[in-house]
C-alpha positions in Angstrom: 45.5 60.2 -6.5 41.6 60.2 -5.6 40.5 60.7 -2.1 37.1 59.1 -3.1 36.2 56.0 -4.8 34.1 55.9 -7.7 31.1 54.3 -5.7 31.6 56.8 -2.8 31.4 60.0 -5.7 28.2 58.3 -7.3 26.4 58.2 -4.1 27.3 61.9 -3.2 26.1 62.8 -6.8 22.8 61.1 -6.4 22.3 62.4 -2.5 23.1 66.1 -3.7 21.4 66.2 -6.8 23.5 68.7 -8.4 27.4 69.0 -9.8 28.2 72.8 -10.2 30.8 73.2 -13.3 32.8 76.1 -13.1 36.3 77.1 -14.7 38.1 80.5 -14.3 42.0 81.0 -14.9 42.0 83.2 -11.5 43.0 80.7 -8.8 42.0 83.0 -5.9 38.6 83.8 -7.4 38.2 80.2 -8.0 38.8 79.4 -4.3 36.2 82.1 -3.3 33.8 80.0 -5.7 34.5 76.6 -4.3 34.0 77.9 -0.6 30.6 79.6 -1.7 29.4 76.4 -3.1 30.5 74.1 -0.2 29.2 76.9 2.4 26.0 76.8 0.2 25.8 72.7 0.6 27.3 71.5 -2.1 29.7 68.8 -1.6 30.9 68.3 -5.5 32.6 70.4 -7.8 33.5 69.8 -11.7 36.2 72.1 -12.9 36.0 72.2 -16.8 39.2 72.4 -17.9 38.7 74.3 -20.9 41.8 77.1 -20.8 45.5 77.0 -21.0 47.4 75.9 -17.9 44.0 74.7 -16.6 45.9 72.0 -14.5 47.5 74.3 -12.5 44.5 76.0 -11.4 42.6 72.8 -10.5 45.9 71.6 -8.7 45.6 74.6 -6.3 41.9 74.4 -6.0 42.1 70.5 -5.3 44.8 71.1 -2.5 42.6 73.8 -1.0 39.7 71.7 -0.8 41.6 69.1 0.7 43.1 71.2 3.3 40.0 73.7 3.9 36.8 72.0 2.9 36.4 68.6 4.3 34.3 66.5 2.0 34.3 68.6 -1.0 34.7 66.3 -4.0 36.6 67.8 -7.1 36.3 66.5 -10.6 37.3 67.5 -13.9 35.2 68.2 -17.1 36.2 68.8 -20.8 38.5 65.7 -20.9 39.0 64.6 -24.3 41.8 61.9 -24.3 43.2 59.4 -21.8 46.3 61.3 -21.3 44.7 64.3 -19.9 42.7 62.0 -17.6 45.6 60.6 -16.5 47.1 63.6 -15.8 44.3 65.1 -13.6 44.1 61.9 -11.6 47.6 62.6 -10.7 46.6 65.9 -9.3 43.9 64.2 -7.2 40.7 64.2 -9.5 37.9 62.4 -8.1 35.9 62.1 -11.4 36.4 62.5 -14.7 33.5 64.1 -17.3 34.1 64.0 -20.9 31.9 65.3 -23.3 32.0 62.2 -25.7 32.3 58.4 -25.2 35.8 57.2 -25.4 37.0 53.9 -24.4 40.6 55.0 -23.5 39.4 57.3 -20.9 37.3 54.5 -19.7 40.4 52.0 -19.3 42.6 54.6 -17.7 39.8 56.0 -15.1 38.5 51.9 -14.4 42.4 51.0 -14.0 42.5 53.7 -10.7 39.1 53.1 -9.8 37.8 56.7 -10.3 34.5 57.5 -11.5 34.1 58.6 -14.9 30.8 60.3 -16.7 31.1 60.3 -20.6 28.5 62.5 -22.7 26.1 60.3 -24.5 23.3 61.0 -26.8 21.6 57.7 -28.0 20.9 54.5 -26.0 23.4 52.5 -28.2 26.2 55.2 -26.6 24.6 54.7 -23.1 24.5 50.9 -23.5 28.0 51.0 -24.4 29.3 53.4 -21.6 27.5 50.9 -19.2 29.5 47.9 -20.7 32.6 50.0 -20.1 31.7 50.2 -16.3 29.9 53.9 -16.5 27.9 54.3 -13.1 26.7 57.7 -14.3 25.9 58.8 -17.8 26.2 62.4 -18.8 23.3 63.5 -21.1 25.0 65.9 -23.3 23.9 68.3 -24.5 20.6 68.2 -22.5 18.9 71.0 -24.1 18.9 69.0 -27.2 17.2 66.0 -25.8 15.0 67.0 -22.8 13.7 65.5 -20.1 11.4 63.2 -22.5 14.4 61.6 -23.5 15.4 60.5 -20.3 11.9 59.5 -19.4 11.7 57.0 -22.3 15.4 55.3 -21.8 14.3 54.8 -18.1 11.3 52.5 -19.4 13.4 49.7 -21.1 16.3 50.7 -18.9 15.5 51.7 -15.2 18.9 50.8 -13.9 20.3 53.4 -16.0 21.5 56.8 -14.1 21.6 59.9 -16.2 23.2 63.5 -15.5 22.0 66.0 -18.0 24.5 69.0 -18.5 23.4 71.8 -20.6 20.0 73.2 -20.4 19.4 73.1 -16.8 18.6 75.9 -15.1 17.6 77.0 -11.5 13.8 77.2 -12.2 11.9 75.0 -10.3 9.6 74.0 -13.8 13.2 72.9 -15.5 14.3 71.1 -12.5 10.8 69.7 -12.1 11.1 68.0 -15.5 14.4 66.6 -15.3 13.5 64.9 -11.7 10.5 63.8 -12.6 12.0 62.3 -16.0 14.2 60.4 -13.4 17.5 61.8 -13.5 20.0 60.9 -11.1 21.4 64.4 -10.9 22.4 67.3 -12.7 25.1 69.3 -14.0 24.7 73.1 -13.8 27.1 75.6 -15.0 26.3 79.4 -15.8 22.7 79.3 -15.0 24.4 78.9 -11.4 27.6 80.3 -11.5 26.6 83.3 -13.8 29.1 85.8 -15.3 27.0 88.6 -13.4 28.0 86.6 -9.9 31.6 86.1 -11.1 32.0 89.8 -12.4 30.3 91.3 -9.1 32.2 88.9 -6.7 28.9 87.9 -5.2 30.0 84.8 -3.2 27.2 85.3 -0.7 24.6 85.6 -3.6 26.2 82.3 -5.2 26.3 80.7 -1.7 22.5 81.3 -1.1 21.7 80.4 -4.7 23.4 77.1 -4.3 21.7 76.4 -1.0 18.1 77.2 -2.3 18.8 75.2 -5.5 19.9 72.1 -3.6 16.8 72.7 -1.5 14.5 72.7 -4.1 15.9 69.4 -5.6 15.6 67.8 -2.4 11.9 68.6 -2.2 11.3 67.7 -5.6 13.3 64.3 -5.2 11.1 63.6 -2.2 
């Protein structure tokens, strides 16, 4: 079961300001990526469960995090149905991220008080998600909407917490646009954990990139 409640996870998301996204079928490589992100200061990781037998990889990574990386909160992304959400929660997933809004996933996550973040693309979807108990809404794909969309919805709904994913990079101008618009945190995948980093196994480089990005986000938020 989850090690952290949805309120605890939401607080860390807000405090960190960034959720790294990662998938790779190699468990040992995954552990090194996870440790590099942890050593760089991240206390969150969304494992995007897109490959065959992804649950086996997540299980080992979460066991590793619990044993070796105290305070590291592991969640799972790309979840499309309640059965998959339940499976990963049985493996200790602390949060569930979905590409679209699904009530069946909301129900199983709420039953266990696990944070879930659905992909939404309209104010109506965001309202529906919040009525179903969502703490932080995923704006997806972020590149389609941009910071202007976030700023617009924060006007009538300042209580809404938004995490854009897709279209977020480590560039200061990009991050400034999002945080100035009022996002709670950002989800970042290949722009942070690039194919080059993985191919070269440049884990020290990844650690520095994570650290620099978190420091930049902290500066922008203050």
